[in-house]
C-alpha positions in Angstrom: 0.3 0.0 0.1 2.6 2.0 0.7 4.2 1.6 -2.7 1.3 2.6 -4.3 0.7 6.3 -2.2 4.7 6.6 -3.6 3.7 5.9 -7.4 0.6 8.3 -7.1 2.3 10.6 -4.7 5.3 10.7 -7.7 3.0 10.7 -10.7 1.3 13.9 -9.2 4.5 15.3 -8.5 6.1 14.9 -12.3 2.2 16.3 -13.7 1.8 19.1 -11.8 5.5 19.8 -13.5 5.0 18.8 -16.9 2.1 20.6 -17.1 3.5 23.7 -14.8 6.7 23.7 -17.4 5.2 24.1 -20.3 6.2 21.1 -21.9 2.5 19.7 -22.4 0.7 21.7 -25.3 -2.0 23.7 -24.0 -3.0 23.9 -27.5 -3.8 21.3 -30.6 -2.3 22.3 -34.1 -3.8 21.1 -37.6 -1.6 21.7 -40.9 -3.3 24.3 -43.0 -4.0 22.8 -46.4 -3.6 26.5 -48.5 -5.0 25.0 -52.1 -8.2 24.1 -50.0 -8.1 27.4 -47.9 -8.5 28.8 -51.5 -11.0 26.6 -52.2 -12.8 28.1 -48.9 -12.1 31.3 -50.1 -13.3 31.7 -53.7 -15.6 29.7 -55.7 -14.6 27.7 -59.0 -11.2 25.9 -59.4 -8.3 28.4 -57.6 -5.8 26.4 -55.4 -2.6 28.1 -53.7 0.6 29.5 -55.3 3.2 30.7 -53.3 3.4 34.2 -55.2 5.7 36.1 -53.0 9.2 33.4 -52.0 10.4 36.6 -50.0 7.5 37.3 -47.9 7.4 32.7 -45.8 4.4 32.6 -44.8 1.9 35.9 -46.4 4.0 35.4 -49.9 0.6 32.6 -51.1 -2.0 33.5 -53.1 -4.8 32.0 -54.9 -5.0 31.8 -59.0 -6.8 29.2 -60.9 -5.8 27.5 -64.3 -6.6 29.4 -67.1 -5.3 29.7 -70.7 -1.9 30.7 -71.9 -2.3 34.0 -73.2 -5.3 35.1 -70.3 -3.7 37.3 -67.6 -3.2 35.4 -63.9 -5.5 36.9 -61.5 -4.2 36.4 -57.6 -6.8 36.4 -54.9 -5.8 36.8 -51.1 -5.4 34.1 -49.1 -8.4 33.8 -45.7 -6.8 31.1 -43.8 -8.9 32.3 -41.2 -12.3 31.6 -43.1 -10.2 27.9 -43.4 -9.3 27.5 -40.2 -13.2 28.2 -38.8 -14.6 26.0 -41.7 -12.8 23.0 -41.3 -11.4 23.4 -37.6 -14.7 25.3 -35.3 -13.4 27.6 -33.3 -9.6 27.3 -34.2 -7.8 30.3 -34.7 -4.5 30.1 -37.8 -1.8 30.9 -37.1 2.1 30.7 -38.2 4.6 28.6 -36.4 7.2 30.7 -38.3 5.8 34.0 -39.9 9.2 34.1 -42.2 8.7 30.1 -43.1 5.9 29.2 -46.2 4.8 26.5 -45.1 3.8 27.4 -41.8 0.5 27.7 -41.3 -1.8 25.8 -38.8 -5.5 26.2 -37.3 -4.9 26.1 -33.6 -7.8 24.6 -31.6 
């Protein structure tokens, strides 16, 4: 019985240290599919394209396939709208704004 109490006590203390130390994540992160985000943002078949790589995560634009002689059209990606639609109640954020593929939906 004494051994069980010792194990329980050490487990509780250990959990307290882990939670208090910030090791346990408070939120769930879901990777953003930017092509899906373009589809949610616009009507028709739009896809994500990294138009401005120097802008990192903010360099993505939505575009659609068109004939070669047509002028390319770009629209912004509404990542927050995607996160709200796909993972209700989540917030769009980047894990590193300088990295293009760093968008996540945080719950």
